[in-house]
C-alpha positions in Angstrom: 0.1 0.0 0.1 1.3 3.6 -0.9 2.4 5.7 1.9 0.2 8.7 2.6 2.5 11.6 2.2 1.6 15.4 2.0 2.2 15.2 -1.8 -0.4 12.1 -2.2 -2.9 14.1 -0.1 -2.4 17.3 -2.5 -2.5 15.0 -5.4 -6.0 14.0 -4.2 -7.1 17.8 -4.1 -7.5 17.6 -0.4 -6.3 20.6 1.5 -4.5 20.3 4.9 -7.6 21.5 6.9 -9.6 18.9 5.2 -7.3 16.2 5.8 -7.3 17.1 9.7 -10.9 16.5 9.5 -10.4 13.1 7.8 -8.1 12.2 10.6 -10.7 13.2 13.3 -13.5 11.3 11.5 -11.2 8.1 11.2 -9.6 8.4 14.4 -6.6 7.0 12.3 -4.7 7.7 9.0 -6.7 6.5 6.1 -5.0 3.9 3.7 -4.8 4.9 -0.1 -8.3 3.4 -0.8 -10.0 5.3 1.8 -8.1 8.7 1.0 -9.4 8.1 -2.6 -12.9 7.7 -1.3 -12.7 10.9 0.6 -11.3 12.8 -2.4 -14.2 12.3 -4.7 -16.8 12.3 -2.0 -15.4 15.8 -0.9 -14.6 16.9 -4.5 -16.5 20.3 -5.7 -18.2 18.1 -8.3 -19.8 15.7 -5.7 -20.0 17.8 -2.5 -21.0 21.3 -3.8 -18.8 22.5 -0.9 -18.4 26.3 -2.3 -22.0 26.5 -3.3 -24.3 24.6 -1.3 -24.6 27.6 1.4 -26.1 29.7 -1.6 -28.1 26.8 -3.3 -30.0 26.4 0.0 -31.7 29.7 -0.7 -33.3 28.8 -4.1 -37.2 28.3 -4.0 -37.7 24.5 -4.7 -41.2 24.2 -3.6 -44.6 24.4 -5.4 -48.0 22.4 -5.3 -46.9 20.6 -8.6 -43.3 19.5 -7.4 -43.1 16.0 -6.6 -39.6 16.0 -5.8 -37.1 18.9 -5.5 -33.1 18.9 -5.3 -31.3 16.1 -3.7 -32.2 13.2 -5.7 -31.2 12.1 -9.2 -33.4 14.4 -11.1 -36.4 16.7 -10.1 -40.0 15.7 -10.6 -43.1 17.7 -11.3 -46.8 16.5 -11.6 -48.4 17.2 -14.9 -51.9 15.9 -14.1 -53.5 12.5 -15.4 -51.3 10.4 -12.9 -48.3 11.3 -14.9 -44.9 13.2 -13.8 -42.1 14.8 -15.8 -38.7 13.9 -14.5 -35.7 16.3 -15.6 -32.1 17.4 -14.9 -29.4 19.1 -16.6 -25.8 18.4 -15.9 -22.1 19.4 -17.1 -19.4 17.4 -18.6 -17.2 20.3 -19.5 -13.6 19.2 -18.7 -14.0 15.7 -20.2 -15.5 17.2 -23.4 -12.3 19.5 -23.7 -9.9 16.8 -23.4 -11.8 14.2 -25.5 -14.8 15.8 -27.4 -16.6 12.9 -28.8 -16.5 10.9 -25.8 -16.7 13.6 -23.2 -20.2 14.9 -25.0 -21.3 11.2 -25.5 -20.8 10.1 -22.0 -22.4 13.5 -20.7 -25.7 12.3 -22.6 -25.5 8.8 -21.2 -25.0 10.2 -17.6 -27.9 12.6 -17.7 -30.1 9.8 -19.4 -29.3 7.6 -16.4 -30.2 10.1 -13.9 -33.6 10.2 -15.3 -34.3 6.8 -16.0 -33.2 5.6 -12.6 -36.1 7.3 -11.0 -38.7 5.3 -13.2 -38.9 7.6 -16.1 -38.9 6.8 -19.8 -36.5 9.6 -21.4 -38.5 11.4 -23.9 -36.2 14.2 -24.9 -32.7 15.5 -24.7 -31.3 19.1 -24.8 -28.0 20.7 -24.7 -26.4 23.9 -24.1 -22.9 24.2 -25.7 -20.3 27.1 -25.1 -17.2 27.2 -27.5 -14.3 29.5 -27.7 -13.5 32.1 -30.5 -14.2 30.7 -34.0 -10.6 31.6 -35.1 -9.0 29.8 -32.3 -7.1 26.8 -33.6 -9.0 24.2 -31.5 -12.7 25.5 -31.9 -13.6 23.8 -35.1 -12.1 20.4 -33.9 -14.0 20.8 -30.5 -17.3 21.6 -32.3 -17.1 18.7 -34.7 -16.4 16.2 -31.9 -18.9 17.3 -29.3 -21.6 17.6 -31.9 -20.8 14.0 -33.2 -20.7 12.8 -29.7 -24.0 14.0 -28.6 -25.5 12.9 -32.0 -23.8 9.5 -31.8 -25.0 8.6 -28.2 -28.5 10.2 -28.4 -29.3 8.7 -31.8 -28.1 5.3 -30.9 -30.2 5.3 -27.7 -33.1 6.4 -29.6 -34.0 9.4 -27.7 -34.6 12.6 -29.6 -32.5 15.6 -29.3 -34.8 18.3 -29.6 -33.1 21.6 -29.3 -30.7 23.5 -27.3 -28.3 26.6 -27.8 -24.5 27.1 -28.9 -22.6 30.2 -28.3 -19.0 31.3 -29.0 -16.7 33.4 -27.0 -12.8 33.7 -26.4 -13.4 33.0 -22.7 -14.1 29.4 -23.6 -10.9 28.8 -25.6 -9.4 26.6 -23.1 -12.5 25.3 -21.4 -15.6 24.6 -23.3 -19.1 23.8 -21.8 -21.1 21.1 -22.5 -24.3 21.1 -20.6 -26.7 18.1 -21.3 -30.4 17.9 -20.2 -32.7 15.0 -20.2 -36.4 15.0 -19.8 -38.4 11.8 -19.1 -42.0 10.8 -18.5 -43.1 8.7 -15.4 -46.3 7.5 -13.9 -46.7 9.4 -10.7 -47.2 6.5 -8.5 -44.2 4.5 -10.1 -41.3 6.7 -9.0 -38.2 5.3 -7.6 -35.7 6.7 -5.0 -32.2 5.9 -3.8 -32.4 5.7 0.0 -31.2 2.1 0.8 -33.7 0.2 3.3 -33.7 -3.3 4.8 -31.0 -4.6 6.9 -29.7 -7.7 5.4 -31.1 -6.7 1.9 -28.7 -7.5 -1.1 -27.1 -4.8 -2.9 -26.7 -5.7 -6.6 -24.6 -4.3 -9.4 -25.8 -4.4 -13.0 -25.1 -3.0 -16.4 -21.5 -2.9 -18.0 -18.3 -4.3 -16.5 -16.0 -1.9 -14.5 -12.8 -0.9 -16.2 -10.0 1.7 -15.5 -11.6 4.4 -17.4 -12.8 7.7 -15.7 -10.7 7.2 -12.6 -10.6 10.4 -10.8 -13.1 12.2 -13.1 -14.8 13.9 -10.6 -11.7 15.2 -9.0 -10.4 16.3 -12.4 -13.9 18.2 -12.8 -12.9 20.1 -9.7 -9.7 21.4 -10.8 -8.6 23.9 -13.0 -6.9 23.4 -16.3 -3.2 24.1 -17.1 -1.3 23.3 -20.5 -1.0 19.7 -19.3 -4.5 19.2 -19.6 -4.3 17.0 -22.8 -2.6 14.4 -20.6 -5.9 13.7 -18.3 -7.3 11.6 -21.1 -7.4 8.5 -19.0 -9.9 10.4 -16.8 -12.3 10.7 -19.7 -14.9 7.9 -19.5 -15.9 5.9 -22.7 -19.6 5.4 -23.6 -21.6 2.6 -25.3 -25.1 4.0 -26.2 -26.2 0.4 -27.3 -25.8 -0.9 -23.9 -27.4 2.2 -22.3 -30.5 1.4 -24.7 -30.4 -2.2 -23.0 -30.1 -0.6 -19.6 -33.1 1.8 -20.1 -35.2 -1.2 -21.1 -34.0 -3.7 -18.5 -34.6 -1.0 -15.8 -38.1 -0.1 -16.8 -39.0 -3.8 -17.1 -37.6 -4.4 -13.7 -39.3 -1.4 -12.3 -42.7 -2.8 -13.3 -42.0 -5.8 -10.8 -42.1 -5.2 -7.2 -38.3 -6.3 -6.4 -36.6 -2.9 -6.3 -36.2 -1.2 -2.8 -33.8 1.6 -3.9 -31.9 2.1 -7.2 -29.2 4.6 -8.1 -27.0 5.1 -11.2 -23.3 5.3 -11.1 -22.2 8.7 -12.2 -19.4 10.9 -10.9 -17.1 8.8 -8.6 -18.9 5.7 -9.7 -19.4 3.0 -7.2 -18.3 5.0 -4.3 -20.9 7.8 -4.6 -23.8 5.4 -5.6 -23.1 3.2 -2.5 -22.5 6.1 -0.1 -25.4 8.1 -1.3 -27.8 5.1 -0.9 -26.5 4.1 2.5 -26.4 7.6 3.9 -30.2 8.4 2.7 -31.3 5.4 4.3 -29.2 5.7 7.5 -27.7 2.4 7.0 -24.2 0.7 6.4 -23.1 -1.6 3.6 -20.6 -4.5 3.5 -19.4 -5.1 -0.1 -17.2 -7.9 -1.5 -15.1 -6.3 -4.5 -14.2 -9.5 -5.7 -17.8 -9.8 -7.0 -17.8 -6.8 -9.0 -17.7 -7.7 -12.7 -14.5 -6.2 -14.0 -13.2 -6.0 -17.7 -9.5 -5.5 -16.7 -7.1 -7.9 -14.8 -5.7 -7.1 -11.5 -7.8 -4.0 -10.7 -7.1 -2.7 -7.1 -10.0 -1.8 -4.6 -8.8 1.7 -5.2 -9.5 1.4 -9.0 -12.8 -0.4 -8.7 -14.3 2.1 -6.3 -13.2 5.2 -8.3 -13.7 3.9 -11.8 -16.3 5.9 -13.7 -17.0 3.2 -16.2 -20.3 4.0 -18.1 -23.7 2.3 -18.2 -23.6 0.9 -14.7 -26.3 0.9 -11.7 -26.6 -0.2 -8.1 -29.8 -1.3 -6.4 -31.1 -2.8 -3.2 -33.4 -5.7 -3.9 -36.0 -7.1 -1.6 -34.8 -10.2 0.4 -35.0 -13.6 -0.7 -34.2 -15.7 -3.6 -37.3 -15.0 -5.6 -36.6 -11.3 -5.8 -33.0 -12.0 -7.0 -34.0 -14.7 -9.5 -36.6 -12.3 -11.0 -34.1 -9.3 -11.3 -31.3 -11.8 -12.6 -33.6 -13.2 -15.4 -34.3 -9.6 -16.6 -30.6 -8.6 -16.9 -29.7 -11.9 -18.5 -32.6 -11.2 -21.1 -31.0 -7.8 -21.8 -27.5 -9.4 -21.7 -26.3 -7.3 -18.8 -24.0 -8.2 -15.8 -25.6 -8.9 -12.9 -24.0 -9.5 -9.6 -24.7 -9.4 -5.7 -22.0 -7.3 -4.4 -22.9 -6.7 -0.9 -25.4 -6.4 2.0 -27.0 -3.7 3.9 -26.1 -3.7 7.6 -26.9 -1.6 10.6 -23.4 -0.4 11.3 -23.5 3.0 9.6 -20.1 1.9 8.0 -18.8 1.0 4.5 -16.7 -2.1 4.9 -15.0 -3.1 1.6 -13.3 -6.6 1.2 -10.7 -7.6 -1.6 -9.3 -11.2 -1.7 -10.9 -11.7 1.6 -9.3 -8.9 3.4 -10.8 -5.7 4.5 -9.4 -3.0 2.3 -11.5 0.0 3.7 -13.6 0.7 6.7 -15.2 4.0 6.7 -18.2 5.8 8.6 -20.9 6.6 6.0 -22.6 9.6 7.3 -19.6 11.5 8.7 -18.1 11.0 5.3 -21.3 11.9 3.0 -22.8 14.4 5.4 -19.7 16.3 6.8 -18.2 17.1 3.6 -16.8 20.7 4.0 -19.1 23.5 3.6 -17.4 26.7 2.8 -18.6 30.4 3.2 -15.9 31.7 0.7 -15.0 35.2 0.8 -16.8 37.1 -2.1 -17.0 40.6 -3.5 -19.8 42.0 -5.5 -18.6 43.1 -9.0 -18.6 46.7 -9.4 -21.7 48.2 -11.3 -21.0 49.2 -15.0 -22.2 52.4 -16.3 -25.2 52.5 -18.5 -24.5 52.8 -22.1 -26.2 55.7 -23.9 -27.5 55.3 -27.4 -26.0 58.5 -28.6 -22.5 57.3 -27.7 -22.8 54.1 -29.9 -22.2 54.5 -33.7 -25.3 54.1 -35.9 -24.5 51.8 -38.8 -27.1 51.6 -41.7 -29.7 49.2 -40.0 -29.8 47.1 -43.1 -26.1 46.4 -42.9 -26.1 46.1 -39.1 -28.8 43.4 -39.4 -27.1 41.3 -42.0 -23.9 41.3 -39.8 -25.9 40.4 -36.7 -27.9 37.4 -38.3 -24.5 36.1 -39.6 -22.5 36.4 -36.5 -21.6 33.0 -34.7 -24.0 33.5 -31.9 -27.0 34.4 -34.1 -26.2 32.2 -37.2 -28.6 29.3 -37.9 -27.4 26.0 -36.0 -29.1 23.8 -38.5 -25.6 22.3 -39.3 -25.5 21.1 -35.8 -29.2 19.9 -35.1 -29.3 18.1 -38.4 -26.9 15.6 -37.0 -29.3 14.8 -34.2 -32.3 12.6 -34.6 -35.0 14.8 -33.3 -38.1 12.9 -34.6 -37.2 9.5 -33.2 -40.2 8.0 -30.9 -42.5 10.1 -33.0 -43.8 12.8 -30.5 -41.7 15.9 -31.2 -43.7 18.9 -32.5 -41.8 20.8 -35.1 -38.1 21.0 -35.7 -35.4 22.3 -33.5 -34.8 26.1 -33.8 -38.0 27.4 -32.2 -38.2 29.2 -29.0 -38.9 26.0 -27.1 -39.0 22.7 -28.2 -42.4 20.7 -27.9 -42.7 17.1 -27.2 -46.1 15.4 -27.2 -47.1 13.2 -24.1 -47.7 10.0 -26.0 -51.4 9.2 -26.8 -52.7 12.5 -25.3 -53.2 16.0 -26.6 -50.7 17.4 -23.9 -47.0 18.4 -24.7 -44.1 19.5 -22.7 -42.2 22.5 -23.7 -38.6 22.6 -23.0 -35.9 25.3 -23.3 -32.3 26.1 -22.2 -31.1 29.5 -21.8 -28.5 32.0 -20.3 -26.8 35.1 -21.6 -23.2 34.9 -20.1 -22.3 38.4 -21.2 -25.1 39.7 -19.1 -24.1 37.7 -16.3 -20.3 39.0 -16.7 -21.7 42.6 -16.6 -24.1 42.0 -13.4 -24.3 38.6 -12.2 -27.6 39.4 -10.2 -29.3 40.9 -13.4 -27.8 38.2 -15.3 -29.2 35.4 -13.3 -32.7 37.0 -13.1 -32.6 37.3 -16.9 -31.6 33.6 -17.5 -34.6 32.7 -15.4 -36.8 35.2 -17.1 -35.8 34.3 -20.7 -36.5 30.7 -20.0 -40.1 31.7 -18.9 -40.5 33.8 -21.9 -39.6 31.0 -24.3 -41.9 28.5 -22.7 -44.8 31.3 -22.7 -44.0 32.1 -26.5 -45.1 28.5 -27.6 -48.1 28.9 -25.4 -46.9 26.7 -22.4 -47.3 27.2 -18.8 -43.7 27.4 -17.1 -43.6 24.9 -14.3 -40.0 24.5 -13.2 -36.4 24.9 -13.9 -33.2 22.8 -13.6 -29.9 24.7 -13.5 -26.3 24.1 -14.4 -23.8 26.6 -12.7 -20.7 26.9 -14.7 -18.1 29.4 -13.1 -14.4 29.7 -12.6 -12.5 29.3 -9.4 -14.5 30.0 -6.3 -11.5 30.5 -4.5 -11.2 34.0 -6.0 -13.5 36.3 -4.3 -14.6 38.0 -7.5 -15.6 34.7 -9.1 -17.4 33.7 -5.8 -19.3 36.8 -6.1 -20.4 36.2 -9.5 -21.8 32.7 -8.1 -23.5 34.4 -5.0 -25.1 37.3 -7.0 -26.2 35.0 -9.7 -27.7 32.7 -7.5 -29.7 35.4 -5.8 -30.9 36.7 -9.0 -32.0 33.4 -10.2 -33.6 32.8 -6.8 -35.6 36.0 -6.8 -36.8 35.3 -10.4 -37.9 31.7 -9.6 -39.9 33.1 -6.7 -41.7 35.9 -8.6 -42.6 33.9 -11.6 -43.6 30.7 -9.5 -40.9 28.9 -11.5 -39.1 26.7 -8.8 -35.7 24.9 -9.1 -36.2 21.2 -8.9 -32.7 19.8 -9.9 -29.3 21.0 -10.9 -25.5 20.8 -11.1 -22.6 22.9 -10.1 -19.3 23.2 -12.3 -16.5 25.3 -10.9 -12.9 25.8 -11.7 -13.8 26.4 -15.1 -10.4 28.2 -15.8 -7.3 27.7 -17.9 -4.0 29.1 -16.7 -5.8 31.5 -14.5 -8.5 32.8 -17.1 -12.0 32.0 -16.0 -14.9 31.4 -18.5 -17.7 34.1 -18.8 -20.1 33.1 -15.9 -22.6 30.8 -17.3 -25.6 29.6 -15.0 -27.5 27.7 -17.7 -31.3 27.4 -17.0 -33.3 24.4 -18.4 -37.1 25.3 -18.2 -40.0 22.9 -18.5 -43.6 23.9 -19.1 -46.8 22.3 -19.9 -49.3 22.8 -22.8 -52.7 21.5 -22.3 -53.5 21.2 -25.8 -50.6 20.9 -28.3 -52.9 22.1 -31.2 -53.0 25.4 -29.5 -49.4 26.0 -29.7 -47.5 29.0 -31.4 -44.6 28.9 -33.8 -41.9 31.7 -34.8 -42.5 31.7 -38.6 -44.7 34.4 -40.2 -48.0 32.8 -41.8 -49.3 35.4 -44.0 -48.7 38.5 -45.8 -50.9 41.6 -44.6 -51.1 40.7 -40.9 -50.2 43.0 -38.2 -47.1 43.0 -36.2 -47.6 43.7 -32.7 -44.8 44.4 -30.0 -45.8 43.2 -26.5 -43.3 44.9 -23.8 -41.6 48.1 -23.3 -38.8 49.4 -25.5 -36.2 51.9 -24.1 -33.4 50.8 -26.6 -31.0 49.4 -24.2 -27.6 48.7 -25.7 -25.3 48.0 -23.0 -23.9 44.5 -23.1 -25.8 43.9 -26.4 -24.8 42.1 -29.4 -25.1 45.3 -31.6 -22.4 46.7 -29.0 -20.3 43.7 -29.5 -20.5 42.8 -33.3 -20.9 46.3 -34.7 -19.2 48.7 -32.1 -16.5 46.1 -31.0 -17.4 46.9 -27.4 -18.2 44.5 -24.7 -19.2 47.1 -21.8 -22.2 48.6 -20.2 -24.8 47.6 -17.7 -27.0 44.7 -19.1 -30.9 45.3 -19.6 -32.7 45.4 -16.3 -35.4 42.8 -15.7 -38.6 43.8 -14.3 -40.2 40.6 -13.0 -43.7 41.8 -12.4 -43.8 43.0 -15.9 -42.1 39.6 -17.2 -44.9 37.7 -15.4 -47.8 39.9 -16.8 -46.6 39.9 -20.4 -46.0 36.0 -20.3 -49.7 35.7 -18.8 -50.9 37.9 -21.6 -49.2 35.9 -24.5 -50.2 32.6 -23.1 -53.7 33.7 -23.0 -53.8 35.2 -26.4 -52.1 31.9 -28.0 -54.6 29.7 -26.0 -57.6 31.9 -27.4 -56.3 31.4 -30.9 -55.5 35.2 -31.5 -51.9 34.7 -32.5 -50.7 33.5 -35.9 -46.9 33.4 -34.9 -45.0 34.4 -31.7 -41.3 35.1 -30.9 -39.7 36.3 -28.0 -37.4 39.3 -28.4 -33.7 38.3 -27.1 -30.0 38.6 -28.4 -29.9 41.0 -31.3 -33.2 43.0 -30.3 -36.4 43.5 -32.1 -35.2 43.7 -35.6 -33.4 40.5 -35.4 -36.5 38.6 -33.9 -38.5 40.0 -36.7 -36.0 38.9 -39.3 -36.1 35.3 -37.6 -39.8 35.3 -38.1 -39.4 36.2 -41.7 -36.6 34.0 -42.3 -38.3 31.0 -40.8 -41.5 31.5 -43.0 -42.3 29.8 -46.1 -42.1 31.9 -49.0 -39.7 34.2 -46.9 -42.5 36.7 -46.0 -40.9 40.2 -45.2 -42.3 43.0 -43.0 -42.6 47.0 -43.3 -41.7 48.2 -39.7 -42.6 52.0 -38.4 -40.3 53.1 -35.9 -41.1 55.6 -33.4 -39.4 59.1 -33.4 -38.8 58.8 -29.8 -35.7 56.7 -30.0 -32.7 56.6 -32.0 -33.2 54.2 -34.8 -30.3 51.8 -33.9 -31.5 51.7 -30.4 -35.1 50.9 -31.3 -34.0 48.4 -33.6 -31.3 46.5 -31.7 -31.8 47.4 -28.0 -32.1 44.3 -25.9 -34.9 45.4 -23.5 -36.3 42.6 -21.7 -39.7 41.2 -21.4 -40.9 41.6 -25.0 -42.5 39.4 -27.6 -43.4 40.0 -31.5 -46.6 38.7 -32.2 -48.3 38.2 -35.9 -52.0 38.9 -35.6 -54.6 39.1 -38.2 -56.4 42.3 -38.7 -59.7 40.8 -37.6 -58.2 39.8 -34.1 -56.1 42.9 -33.6 -58.7 44.9 -31.6 -59.1 42.0 -29.3 -55.4 41.5 -28.8 -55.0 45.3 -27.9 -57.9 45.3 -25.4 -56.5 42.1 -23.8 -53.1 43.8 -23.3 -55.1 46.8 -21.5 -56.6 44.2 -19.2 -53.1 42.6 -18.5 -51.6 46.2 -17.9 -49.0 45.4 -20.5 -47.6 47.5 -23.2 -48.7 46.6 -26.8 -48.3 48.6 -29.9 -48.6 47.6 -33.7 -45.3 48.2 -35.2 -45.8 47.2 -38.9 -47.3 44.9 -41.4 -46.0 41.4 -42.9 -45.7 41.0 -46.6 -43.1 41.6 -49.4 -39.7 40.2 -50.0 -38.0 42.6 -47.9 -37.6 43.7 -44.2 -37.8 47.5 -44.4 -37.4 50.1 -41.5 -36.7 53.7 -41.5 -36.5 53.9 -45.3 -33.8 51.1 -45.4 -34.5 47.6 -46.8 -33.0 44.3 -47.0 -34.2 41.2 -48.9 -35.2 38.4 -46.5 -33.4 35.7 -48.8 -30.0 37.5 -48.5 -30.5 37.8 -44.7 -31.3 34.0 -44.9 -28.2 33.1 -46.8 -25.9 34.9 -44.6 -27.8 33.2 -41.4 -27.7 29.9 -43.0 -24.2 30.2 -44.4 -21.7 30.8 -41.6 -21.7 27.6 -39.6 -21.5 25.2 -42.7 -18.7 27.4 -44.3 -17.0 27.4 -40.9 -17.2 23.7 -40.4 -16.3 23.0 -44.1 -13.2 21.2 -43.8 -14.6 19.1 -40.8 -17.8 18.0 -42.5 -16.2 15.4 -44.6 -15.0 13.7 -41.5 -18.2 13.2 -40.0 
């Protein structure tokens, strides 16, 4: 056994004061296996030690919430005895080192979090952030990540229905791959992870354990340096075909009555799954590691416990040979490994044996529950000054619009989503690219709406407003298709929390998100934290991604983005002040990344959302699109470009604002509606009832978008918008 030296302790990411606490808990020096177990369980990735103080402040309850944070995924009640199970999770570091496998296993892991609770996965989403397109690694990373997500999702047979992709130099050395899965379960058939029943068997099933992914959780809790490429062995390798078998085997097993508790093996593999199950149940486990199915010779206890090999599960079965026989028969049928590896005890300890000897003996609760909780010092970022429109150069609006729709953040992502099977299972309503994806609840008229949102440049400018805006935009995207927003999952991606300014971003963003969730009645039910996203001391833009889920009672009453007819009225909902601070116009046209971001008025956001949902439900809206990146003119252009026959628009700008501020300001809480003239009076009356600003800003029709005497053909915009990504990926295209 290796000697435990200060170097070995440091290599395991354990600080000296944490090691002191380990000695107190153990009453002796740990051996290497025990140290490795502490290391992963107390890693940032598994223990949330820098963020849990603040995460506890988020609103997590509502009458429709069945299960909030703390389990594998969050669960909401959608009526008719059905529940939606969903979560979002990061696979950032692995995807940078090995893009295909990193992204693929990210999808595999989040799928397991959902089906381990008894839900059949019905949709995948993803939120991707890459570096500067001109950086030498970016194109390779985009190709690998997209192929990995498509390769895994398509083989498993779960549709990838939407997401978002942005580019910024801050992600050059540390991309973000955030994957989200939504599943459907029967409300009375939900499975949890708390172990119960002294003497009950602990069963391992799925794939065999190998040496891949050892210390993946610890790597995910460390910054990158120039040697990050050498961390390839800590990236897991996925097998989507085994995952498909695992989904079917789990759901078949869950239809029997033999499972007491079940947990997937995610970060920290067998260690975290066994400790979490025992800790939640207040029990101990005795495990014989010789029984663990292994695919490599001579694996040590340390390697077995810390491996992050994919497609593996742990469960507690009911006692007796009958339950075991039933479970084994199902696993045999699906050609999956099945092994009884341990038994539940009343000792409160984890006792591990290998070759007949005790190789680790650890107290479960002190280890699982006493993971450090830091109240790290933080400083709130200085407030940025407001950018005045008069200080921002006015480019001809037609030219500016063309530049914006072709910029990497706004360019069409069809090249990406055309590699994903979004129609498998037959319940996807519409193609990716709308405000929110819609997936029909099989055999009903109901649909679940899903979106992922965050504007990192706003969060950098003002983490509190940026946190509010991320939640508000998810609320808006769900409302824009007609769905009632119900709950969110989040994925908080930040730099090193040991730096007070980064910790300040985390604290303020969570505070903003919490306030928005509360005021919009949009609770947080699950989530993931990914910190230390830095390379050589340079942090990513703070990126608290929000995955929102909503419910549409009648899928026939949904709204979509494309204009439907010429001659309709274009109605703008919400107030426009021409806010250019932290906008895409400022960045792409003025080459500036400064200024306070647009403020979010949550009471107005809520009223506007309620109004839009009512108008859509009453059939008064032909098309709807929320106004976000790029402002009003970009939203109108997107509606025109998406329409059949490329229907244009003639807009009338007010004289009270500078034209570029009206066209490209990113004021929040706004929607563009296409309304037929017959319904216009009703729409405007309804807006007055909801105390929400609404004004007619133009008409649909013609082949151009024209405003302030300037016009640009819709087909020219569409060419610029569709052309950027395929041209950029050109030389990679042949490889995939």
